[in-house]
N, C-alpha and C positions, 0 to 999 in steps of 0.2 A: 644554836650555840653562839655565844658572844665571845669575841676575841679583843675587840677594841674597847678602850676605856671611854667613859662619858666625855672626858676632856678631848680625846682624839676625835670622837664623833662630832662634837661641836666645832672643832677646828676645820674638819673636812667639809662640814656644811657651810661654813663661812667661805671657804675656798671656792665651793661651787657657786655660791651666790655672787662672789666677785667675778668669777669667770663668765657668768651670764651677763652681768652688767657691763663688763669691759670688753665683751666679745673676744675673749682670749682663752683658748683651750688650755687645760692643765693636763699633767701626766697622770698615768694610771694609778689609782689608789692601791690596786692589787700588787703593783710593783713595789710600792713603799711598805705595804703591810701584807706580806706573802701569805699569812695565815688567816686573812679576813674571810668571813663567811657570808652567805646569803643574808642571814639575819643582820649582820653588821651593815650590809648594803641598805637594807630597809630602815635600819636605825638612822643612818646618815640621811637618807631621803626624808624621813619624818622630821629630823632636826632642821633640814633645809626648808621644808614646807613651813615649819614654825617661824623661821626667819621671814618668809614671804608673808605669812599671816600678820606678823608684827608690823610689816610695811604697808598693810592695808589690803592685801589680796584676800579673796574669798574662794573657797572650794566650790566648784560646780559639778564635780564628778570624778570619775576614774577612767584610766585607760588600761587595757590589757595588751601585752606584747609577747613576742616569741611564741605565737600560737601554732605555727607550722612545725611539723616534725623536723624538717630540714634545719630550721633555725635553732630548734632545741638541741639537735645533734651537734651543730657547729658551736653552740654555746656550752656544750657538755652539761646540760640539765635535762630533766625529764618532765618539766612543767612550764607553764608560761610565767611571765612576771607582770608587775603592775605598777602604775604611778598615779599621780594626782593631777586633775584638770583644774586650772585656776581661771578666774573671770577674765583676766587680760590675755588669755590664750585663744579666746573665742573670736572667730570671724564669721560673718553671715553674708551669704550671697543673695542677691536679688535676681530672680529668674529673668533671663534676657539681657542681663548686664554682666560685664566682666569686673569682678571685685579686685581692687588693687590692695596688695599686701606689702608693707614695707620690708624689703630684704634686710634692712639694718636691724630688724628685731631678732635676727638669727645669726648664727656663726656659719654653719654648713648645713642648711636645710635640705631635707629630702621629703618626698611626698608619698603617702601610702593611702590605699583605697580601703574603706571599711564600711561597716554599718554601726550606727549608734542606737542604743536603747535608752529611751527616756522613761524613767520610772514614775509610777503613780502611787506605789506602795513601797515601804521599806522591805529590805531583804536581810534577815539576820541568820548567819550560820550557826552551827556547823553542818546542818543537814538540808540545805537548800537544793531543790531539784530544778531541772529544766522546765518542768510544767509550772512550778511556782514562779520562775522568772517570767515566763510568758504571761501569766496571770497578773503579775505585778507591774508589767510594762504598759505604759500609756500608749506609746507608739514607737515604731522603729523608723529611722530615717537615714538616707545616705550621709556619709561623713568622710572627709579627708583629714587624716592626721598629718601634721607637719612635725617630723622628728628632727632632732638636732643633737649635737654632741658638745657639751661643755667639757667633758673628759674626752680627749682625743681618741678616735676610733682605733688608730694604729700608733703604736709607740714611736715617737719621733726619732729614737735611736735604733732600736732593734727591729722596728716595723711589725712587731708582734701585735696581734689583735687584742683589744681590751677584753677582760673577763666579764662574766655576767654580773659579778659583784660591782664592777664599775658602772655598768649599764643601769643596774637597779639604783645605785647611789644617785645617778644622774637622772632621777625621776623617770626611769624606764625610757629614756631618750625623748620624752614628750616635750613639745614646745608650742604646739598650736593645734586648733581644730577648726575645720571649715564646715558649716552647716548651711541649710537653706533650700533643700530639695523637698520632695514629697514626704508625707507622713503616712505610714501604713499600719494597719492592725496586725500585731504579731500572731494573733490567733487565727486569722484568715489568710495570711500571706505565707507562701512556701519560701521561707527565708533562705534555706540552703541554695535555692536556685536563683536568688537575686544576684545579678552580675553587673559588671561595669567594664567600660572601655576607657582607658586613660590615654588621652592625647597630650603630647607635649610639643608645643609649637607646630601643631597640625599633624604630627606624626604619632601613630599608634605605638606607644611604648610598652603598655601592659594591658592584659585582660585577665579577668578572673571571676570566680563564683564564690559566694559566701560559704559554700560547702567546704572551701579550703581552710576554713577556721574550725578545725577539729571536727568537721562533719556537720556541725550546726553552730551558728554564732552564739546561741543562748547557752551553750555548754560552758563557755568561758565566763559568762556572767555568774552562773551558779558556782563555778570554781572560785571566783573572786569573793563572792559573799561568804563562802566557807573559809577562805584563806584569811579574811579580815577578822574572823571571830576570835582567834587566839590573842589578837592585839586589843580586844575589847572594842572593835569597830564594826560598822555595818554599812550597807548601802542604804541611802536615805531616799525617801520620796522626793521627786524633783530632780534627782541626779541624772546626768548624762553619763552613760558608760559605753566607751568604745570597745567593741567586741574583739578587735584584732584584725590585722591587715590580711587581705587575700590577694595582694600583689606584692612584687618586690619593690623596695623603695626606689623612687626616681629622683636623682640629684637635681637640685634647682640652682639657677643663677639669676642675677638681675636681668629682667626683660623676658624671662620665660613665661609663656602663657600655657596654662593647664585647662583642659576641658575633660571633665570626668563624667561620662555619659552612663547613667544607670537605666537607660531605656524607659519603661513605664514609670519608674520612680523619679525621673527628672535628671537634672545635670547640675554640676557645680563647676563654675568657670571663674578662674582667678588668674592674676598676673603678679609676679614679684617685681616691685618697682623700687 
């Protein structure tokens, strides 16, 4: 169901684009438009992505968020959300070296631990299965998502947390992706048991297993392929798809060093500078 007019959608997309460029957070759209819907959120996000494409950015994939039951309950929804990955969001680690990531590229970055699926075949909904996801995947690799908030997380006046419509508008909070560890075959790897230890400045802050993503990380990929179908969209060969975080987000500041150890799948090491 749509509530916002096309003019309103375009205006809000412009506001998001300016917020990102100026590194200045804006207030909740859901406060301004109390009746807005999840569909409106996705319309705003798509309009914002069109602005980015017009500026020369290209799409490299998708991210899935709000995959844990706890996050869905807190957001008052019963399914994940999704956003778009762009070429300028990608950072690549070199094994044995600490990648430097400019903190100035973000407003309030936080780090999440995930797995990424790199597709070799397209996936078209509405009836995509987990088995089809695994067959269409070239490889799975460790990934860190850097999330951010162009729309403030908590209202500056009331301190009320933003609604899911705001998060969806804000590209499902996506701002960056870090890759560069091992690549594994999804058909021969026990993906739910892939785990990681996240160290921040040498201190273990988070640990988790990919089973925390709805029981199996491929479940979200199938969900996304089916969710895109009503919009006339699909997952394309070559896309990177972030399956969802299996740790809580770790807030980052200038100088923070992150070491995300996936055991046999390698590690991702980076520093905000």
